[in-house]
C-alpha positions in Angstrom: 0.0 0.0 0.0 1.5 3.3 -1.1 0.5 6.5 0.8 2.1 9.9 0.4 4.5 10.6 3.3 3.6 13.8 5.2 5.0 15.8 8.1 3.5 18.5 10.3 0.1 17.2 9.5 -2.6 14.8 10.6 -4.5 11.7 9.6 -8.2 10.7 9.9 -10.1 7.5 9.3 -13.7 7.2 8.1 -15.9 5.5 5.6 -16.6 8.5 3.4 -18.3 6.6 0.6 -20.4 4.3 2.8 -19.1 1.1 1.3 -18.3 -0.6 4.6 -14.5 0.0 4.3 -12.5 2.5 6.3 -10.8 5.2 4.1 -7.9 7.6 4.9 -7.6 11.4 5.0 -4.0 12.7 5.1 -2.8 16.3 5.5 0.6 17.9 5.9 3.6 18.9 3.8 1.3 21.2 1.9 -0.9 18.3 0.7 -4.4 17.0 1.6 -5.5 13.7 0.1 -8.2 11.2 0.5 -7.4 7.5 -0.1 -10.2 5.1 -0.9 -10.1 1.6 0.6 -10.7 -0.9 -2.2 -10.7 -3.9 0.0 -7.1 -5.0 -0.5 -5.4 -1.6 -1.1 -5.8 2.1 -0.9 -5.9 4.4 -3.9 -6.0 8.2 -4.0 -9.4 9.6 -5.0 -8.2 12.1 -7.5 -11.7 13.5 -7.9 -11.5 15.0 -4.5 -9.6 18.3 -4.4 -8.6 19.8 -1.1 -6.1 22.7 -0.5 -2.5 21.6 0.4 -1.7 22.6 4.0 1.0 22.4 6.5 0.9 22.4 10.3 -2.5 20.9 9.7 -5.4 19.1 11.3 -8.2 17.0 9.7 -11.3 15.2 10.8 -14.2 13.3 9.3 -17.6 14.3 10.8 -21.2 14.5 9.7 -22.0 18.1 10.4 -25.3 18.1 8.3 -26.7 14.8 9.7 -27.3 13.3 6.2 -25.6 10.0 7.0 -22.2 10.6 5.2 -18.9 11.9 6.5 -17.9 15.5 5.7 -14.4 16.9 6.2 -12.9 19.7 8.4 -9.3 20.8 7.8 -7.2 23.5 9.3 -3.6 24.6 8.5 -1.2 26.9 6.6 -1.5 27.1 2.8 1.6 29.4 2.6 -0.7 32.3 1.5 -2.9 32.2 4.6 -4.2 30.1 7.5 -7.5 28.3 6.9 -10.3 26.3 8.6 -12.7 24.9 6.1 -15.6 22.5 5.9 -16.2 20.3 2.9 -19.6 18.8 2.4 -19.9 15.2 1.2 -22.5 14.6 -1.6 -22.4 11.0 -2.8 -18.7 10.7 -2.2 -17.9 14.1 -3.8 -16.6 17.0 -1.7 -17.2 20.7 -2.1 -16.4 23.5 0.2 -19.3 24.9 2.2 -18.6 28.5 1.5 -21.4 29.6 3.8 -19.3 28.5 6.8 -16.8 31.0 8.2 -14.3 29.7 10.7 -11.1 31.4 11.9 -8.0 29.9 10.2 -5.2 28.4 12.3 -2.0 26.5 12.1 -0.2 24.4 14.8 -3.6 23.7 16.4 -6.3 21.2 16.7 -9.9 20.7 15.5 -12.5 18.4 17.0 -16.3 18.0 17.0 -19.1 17.2 19.4 -22.6 18.3 20.4 -21.9 20.5 23.4 -25.3 22.2 23.4 -27.3 18.9 23.1 -29.4 20.0 20.1 -28.6 17.0 18.0 -25.9 18.3 15.7 -22.1 18.4 15.8 -20.4 21.6 16.9 -16.8 22.5 16.3 -13.9 23.4 18.6 -10.8 25.0 17.0 -7.5 25.9 18.7 -4.1 27.1 17.4 -2.2 30.0 16.1 -4.4 32.4 14.0 -3.1 35.4 12.1 -4.3 37.5 15.1 -2.7 35.3 17.8 -3.4 32.1 19.8 -7.1 31.1 19.9 -9.5 28.5 21.2 -13.0 29.0 19.8 -16.2 27.1 20.0 -18.6 27.2 17.0 -22.3 26.3 17.4 -24.0 24.4 14.6 -27.5 25.6 13.8 -29.0 23.7 10.8 -25.5 23.3 9.2 -24.5 26.9 9.8 -21.8 27.7 12.3 -21.5 30.8 14.6 -18.9 31.5 17.3 -20.3 31.1 20.8 -18.9 34.2 22.3 -20.3 33.3 25.7 -17.7 30.6 26.0 -14.3 31.9 27.1 -11.5 29.5 26.5 -7.7 30.1 26.8 -6.1 30.6 23.4 -3.3 28.0 22.8 -0.7 27.1 20.2 0.9 23.7 19.5 -2.3 22.5 21.0 -4.8 19.6 21.3 -8.4 19.5 22.3 -11.1 17.0 23.1 -14.8 16.7 24.0 -16.0 14.2 26.6 -18.5 14.0 29.5 -15.9 13.6 32.3 -18.5 14.1 35.1 -21.3 12.0 33.6 -23.9 14.7 33.9 -25.3 14.3 30.4 -23.3 17.0 28.5 -19.8 17.0 27.0 -17.0 19.0 28.6 -13.8 20.4 27.0 -10.1 19.5 27.5 -7.5 21.8 26.0 -3.7 21.6 26.1 -1.0 23.7 24.5 1.2 26.8 24.9 -0.4 30.0 26.1 1.9 33.1 26.3 4.9 30.9 26.7 3.3 28.7 29.4 2.4 25.1 28.9 -1.2 24.5 30.0 -3.8 21.7 30.3 -7.2 22.9 31.3 -10.6 21.2 31.7 -13.7 23.2 31.1 -17.0 22.0 32.7 -20.2 22.3 30.6 -23.0 23.9 32.6 -25.7 23.7 29.9 -29.2 23.1 31.4 -30.2 20.5 28.8 -29.1 16.9 29.5 -28.6 14.5 26.6 -30.5 11.2 26.6 -29.0 8.1 25.0 -30.6 6.8 21.7 -32.9 3.9 21.6 -31.3 0.5 20.8 -31.3 -0.8 17.3 -33.7 -3.6 16.3 -34.3 -6.2 13.7 -30.8 -7.7 13.6 -30.2 -9.8 10.5 -27.3 -11.8 9.0 -26.5 -13.0 5.5 -23.6 -15.5 5.3 -21.8 -15.8 2.0 -18.7 -17.9 2.2 -16.4 -16.3 4.8 -18.2 -12.9 4.5 -21.1 -11.9 6.7 -23.4 -9.0 6.0 -24.8 -7.7 9.3 -27.8 -5.3 9.2 -30.2 -3.7 11.6 -33.0 -1.1 11.7 -32.3 2.5 12.6 -32.4 3.7 16.2 -34.1 6.9 17.3 -32.9 9.8 19.5 -34.7 12.6 21.2 -32.0 15.2 20.4 -30.6 14.1 17.1 -32.4 15.9 14.3 -32.3 13.0 11.9 -31.7 9.3 12.5 -29.2 9.5 9.7 -27.1 11.6 12.2 -26.7 8.5 14.4 -23.8 6.1 14.0 -23.4 2.6 15.3 -21.0 0.4 17.2 -20.6 -3.4 16.9 -19.4 -6.1 19.2 -18.7 -9.7 18.0 -17.7 -12.6 20.2 -17.0 -16.3 20.0 -19.3 -16.9 23.0 -22.5 -15.4 24.1 -22.0 -11.9 25.6 -18.3 -11.8 24.6 -16.4 -9.3 22.5 -13.2 -11.1 21.8 -13.6 -10.8 18.0 -14.5 -7.1 17.8 -14.4 -5.0 20.9 -16.9 -2.1 21.1 -15.1 0.0 23.7 -18.3 0.0 25.7 -19.9 -2.0 28.5 -22.3 -4.3 26.5 -23.7 -6.2 29.4 -24.9 -3.1 31.3 -26.0 0.2 29.9 -23.8 0.3 26.8 -21.8 3.1 28.4 -19.1 4.2 26.1 -15.5 3.9 27.3 -14.3 6.5 24.8 -16.1 9.7 23.7 -16.0 9.0 20.0 -18.4 8.3 17.2 -19.2 4.7 16.4 -17.3 2.6 13.8 -20.3 2.3 11.4 -22.0 5.3 9.8 -25.0 3.4 8.3 -27.1 0.4 9.0 -24.9 -2.4 7.6 -21.5 -3.9 8.1 -19.6 -6.6 6.4 -17.1 -8.8 8.3 -14.8 -11.6 7.1 -14.3 -14.4 9.6 -13.0 -18.0 9.8 -15.4 -20.9 10.3 -17.1 -20.8 13.6 -20.1 -19.7 15.6 -20.3 -16.0 16.5 -22.5 -13.8 18.7 -23.0 -10.1 17.9 -24.9 -7.0 18.8 -25.0 -3.3 17.9 -25.6 0.0 19.7 -26.4 3.5 18.5 -24.2 6.5 19.2 -25.5 10.0 19.1 -23.8 13.4 18.4 -22.8 13.8 22.1 -21.2 10.3 21.9 -23.8 8.7 24.2 -24.3 5.0 23.5 -27.6 3.2 23.6 -28.1 -0.2 25.2 -26.9 -3.0 23.0 -29.6 -4.7 20.9 -30.8 -8.2 21.8 -27.9 -10.5 20.9 -28.0 -12.4 17.6 -25.8 -15.2 16.4 -24.6 -16.7 13.1 -22.3 -19.5 11.9 -19.7 -19.6 9.2 -18.9 -23.0 7.7 -21.3 -25.6 6.3 -21.5 -29.3 7.1 -19.1 -31.6 5.2 -20.4 -34.9 3.8 -18.0 -37.6 2.9 -18.2 -39.2 -0.6 -21.0 -41.8 -0.9 -20.2 -44.6 -3.2 -22.6 -45.5 -6.1 -24.7 -48.6 -5.3 -26.3 -51.4 -7.2 -28.9 -53.9 -6.0 -31.3 -56.4 -7.5 -34.9 -55.8 -8.1 -37.3 -56.4 -5.2 -34.5 -56.1 -2.6 -33.5 -53.3 -0.2 -30.1 -52.0 1.0 -29.3 -51.0 4.6 -25.5 -50.5 4.5 -24.9 -47.2 2.7 -22.4 -45.5 5.1 -21.0 -42.0 5.1 -19.9 -39.3 7.6 -21.0 -35.7 8.2 -18.9 -33.2 10.1 -19.8 -29.7 11.2 -17.8 -27.3 13.4 -21.0 -25.5 14.3 -23.2 -28.4 15.4 -22.9 -31.5 17.6 -22.8 -34.9 15.9 -26.2 -36.3 14.7 -28.0 -32.9 15.4 -28.2 -31.9 11.8 -31.4 -31.9 9.8 -31.2 -34.5 7.0 -33.4 -34.6 4.0 -33.3 -36.6 0.7 -34.1 -36.1 -2.9 -34.6 -38.8 -5.6 -34.4 -38.2 -9.3 -36.6 -41.2 -10.0 -39.5 -41.2 -7.5 -41.3 -44.1 -9.3 -38.3 -46.3 -8.5 -37.4 -44.8 -5.1 -39.8 -42.4 -3.4 -38.1 -40.2 -0.8 -40.2 -41.6 1.9 -38.6 -45.0 1.2 -35.2 -43.6 2.4 -34.3 -43.5 6.1 -31.1 -43.2 8.2 -29.5 -43.9 11.6 -26.7 -41.9 13.1 -24.0 -42.7 15.6 -21.4 -40.0 16.5 -21.6 -38.4 13.1 -21.5 -41.7 11.2 -24.7 -42.2 9.1 -26.2 -45.3 7.6 -28.9 -45.2 5.0 -31.6 -47.7 4.3 -33.2 -47.6 0.9 -36.3 -49.6 -0.2 -37.0 -49.4 -3.9 -40.6 -50.0 -5.1 -41.4 -53.7 -5.9 -41.2 -54.8 -9.6 -39.3 -51.6 -10.6 -35.9 -51.3 -12.1 -33.6 -48.5 -13.3 -31.4 -45.9 -11.8 -32.1 -43.0 -9.4 -29.7 -40.2 -8.3 -30.1 -39.9 -4.6 -29.1 -36.7 -2.9 -28.5 -36.2 0.8 -28.8 -32.7 2.2 -27.5 -31.8 5.7 -28.5 -28.4 7.3 -27.1 -27.1 10.6 -29.0 -25.0 13.1 -27.8 -21.8 11.4 -29.2 -22.8 8.0 -25.9 -23.6 6.4 -26.2 -26.7 4.1 -24.2 -29.3 2.2 -25.2 -32.0 -0.3 -23.8 -35.2 -1.6 -25.2 -37.4 -4.4 -24.8 -41.0 -5.5 -26.5 -43.3 -7.9 -28.5 -46.4 -6.9 -29.1 -48.8 -9.7 -31.8 -51.5 -9.4 -31.1 -54.4 -11.8 -34.1 -56.1 -13.4 -34.6 -59.7 -12.4 -36.2 -62.2 -14.8 -38.8 -63.6 -12.5 -40.0 -67.2 -13.0 -43.5 -67.4 -14.5 -46.3 -67.5 -11.9 -49.5 -69.5 -12.6 -52.5 -68.7 -10.6 -54.4 -71.5 -9.0 -56.8 -73.4 -11.4 -60.0 -74.7 -9.9 -60.9 -78.3 -10.4 -63.3 -78.8 -13.2 -66.0 -81.5 -14.0 
């Protein structure tokens, strides 16, 4: 994988084209590029044009609550300092020229819903052309205005973060950096009167298994504060046992309230996710995350299995007319089911010769024995198919031929009554 090397910049991860794969945004060294994840590599999306910047920051975020990730970048273009928002429309980005933010370099940019109105606000810190700043911008229907009632210490060479450190239902602010030659780290408590409520849990969990790939899907959650359900994102957990998260950890407490351990958006922007896993049985669930990073309870757990039963080769058989066979042996193995617990069904290509109801089986520790009773006075060949299905609906089939050889029966004379 070839990515452009950058310095004095930043990187961000997000699925900007909603194809279920995490893409890359790189800034620095007077470049700004988006790399699309194609599944086995990353390629620069040359249709996306962003200004080259240095001493830069970059984030993916959905400021307009339309279900796709937009871009915020800050930095030095050589001619001026910038802070710009680029709206995502079907994977194409254009600058939202209606948004005016103070340009900075050597700073930070982050997002979160500090006023609990259901959309993402912006916090910018750094060195502006008028000095060191830290400014909070309120999002109102996609338009940003500085909240001049919030007084934050201006900083350079800085970082910033949103998070509800006191668990009172609103996100607070942490800022670090250099202010007038002094290194600082300051925490600002949010005193807003409106508390954020977590979203509802997702419902209707569904799985579609295709080989080693599994498509997970669910129905949208709802949220009292978030303007549109498209503004919610989602967080998965997958485990090899019920309630576990050893395959994919959600950074949340799934067996209690779904409380998020980190104040970040969820890993999934829409209502589906595709995972690739080895054979086995898996248990999964999903929670909704709102614009203030509050997590819903996890949905009722669902499960799926990867890997179908395997049926050993069944030899072709031949018997004489008007006889049966009870010694057709084979083995079925399945990593997702105990021996002899599979559902076994049969098909016959010649039901005149061998109706399916004339086929039966016994099982002992995964070893199966078939008994087949052809119809009397019938001969010919039938292709018999055995289908095994495990409890997760995964199937396997194996076919063999059974030939019934015609027998030249001796003539039979009915009884003749005595005559006089």
